[in-house]
C-alpha positions as CSV (number, residue, x, y, z in Angstrom):
1,M,75.2,108.3,93.4
2,K,75.1,106.5,96.8
3,Y,75.7,108.3,100.1
4,Y,79.5,107.0,101.6
5,N,80.4,109.5,104.6
6,T,80.2,113.3,106.1
7,A,83.3,115.0,107.8
8,G,82.3,118.7,108.8
9,L,80.3,119.9,105.6
10,I,81.9,118.0,103.3
11,E,79.4,114.7,102.4
12,G,81.3,112.4,99.9
13,F,79.2,110.3,97.2
14,I,80.0,107.4,95.1
15,E,79.4,107.4,91.8
16,K,77.9,104.3,90.2
17,P,81.2,102.9,88.3
18,D,82.1,102.6,84.7
19,K,84.4,100.3,83.4
20,A,87.3,103.0,82.8
21,V,86.8,104.9,86.7
22,Y,86.0,104.6,89.8
23,S,84.6,108.1,91.3
24,M,83.6,110.0,94.3
25,V,81.5,112.9,94.5
26,F,82.3,115.5,97.3
27,L,80.0,118.1,97.8
28,V,80.1,121.5,100.5
29,E,76.7,122.6,101.6
30,G,75.1,120.5,98.8
31,Q,77.1,122.1,96.5
32,L,79.7,120.3,93.8
33,A,82.9,120.7,95.0
34,L,85.1,118.3,93.6
35,R,84.2,115.2,91.9
36,L,87.6,112.6,92.4
37,N,88.4,110.0,89.9
38,I,91.3,107.0,89.5
39,T,91.0,104.7,86.8
40,H,90.4,101.1,86.6
41,Q,93.1,100.7,85.1
42,A,95.7,102.1,88.1
43,T,93.4,100.2,90.5
44,V,94.7,97.0,88.6
45,S,98.3,98.1,88.4
46,E,100.7,96.2,91.3
47,S,102.1,99.3,92.1
48,C,99.6,101.4,92.5
49,G,98.9,100.3,95.9
50,V,94.6,100.9,95.6
51,P,92.6,97.4,95.3
52,V,89.1,97.3,93.9
53,E,88.0,96.2,97.2
54,K,89.6,99.7,98.9
55,V,88.8,102.0,96.1
56,Y,86.5,103.8,97.7
57,Q,88.5,104.4,101.2
58,W,90.9,105.6,99.5
59,L,88.6,108.1,97.1
60,W,87.4,109.5,100.4
61,E,90.5,109.6,102.1
62,E,92.5,111.4,99.2
63,G,89.5,114.1,98.9
64,N,89.4,115.2,102.3
65,E,93.1,115.4,102.0
66,I,92.9,117.4,99.2
67,F,90.6,120.1,101.0
68,L,93.2,120.3,103.0
69,R,96.0,121.1,101.3
70,E,94.9,122.5,97.7
71,T,93.1,125.3,96.7
72,F,91.3,124.7,93.3
73,S,87.6,125.8,91.7
74,Q,84.5,124.8,92.6
75,G,83.2,121.6,90.6
76,T,86.5,120.6,89.7
77,T,87.7,116.9,88.6
78,I,91.1,115.5,89.0
79,T,91.3,111.9,87.5
80,V,94.3,110.0,88.9
81,K,96.2,107.6,86.8
82,A,98.3,104.4,87.2
83,K,101.3,107.0,86.7
84,D,100.1,109.4,89.2
85,V,100.0,106.7,92.5
86,I,101.9,104.7,94.3
87,N,101.4,102.0,97.4
88,G,98.6,104.2,97.7
89,N,100.3,107.7,97.8
90,I,99.7,110.2,94.9
91,I,103.2,110.7,93.9
92,T,101.9,113.7,90.7
93,S,102.3,116.7,92.3
94,F,98.9,118.3,92.2
95,D,99.3,121.1,89.4
96,N,100.4,118.2,87.6
97,L,97.4,115.9,87.8
98,E,94.5,116.0,85.6
99,K,92.1,118.4,86.2
100,H,88.6,119.7,84.3
101,E,86.4,122.6,85.7
102,E,82.7,122.1,85.2
């Protein structure tokens, strides 16, 4: 993992991308709180609005918004797909996003 940014108690780390997803891990006080993924397919979709060049900035901003707006279990993984985002905005309700708890 590669350090990305810190906001208060939240630290963001980039996970090595694979061919299918880009991932950012969010730690709170050193503990895994959230893993946010966006599929590669989403980043190449014209309507998505999240280009590969800005994918980690987008993951960082969206992850922080999720911390502010939503309630989820520690260690949750959320995967955003092409159908979930338009013009850089997640349009799928939080409850309907693909989630896994670790």
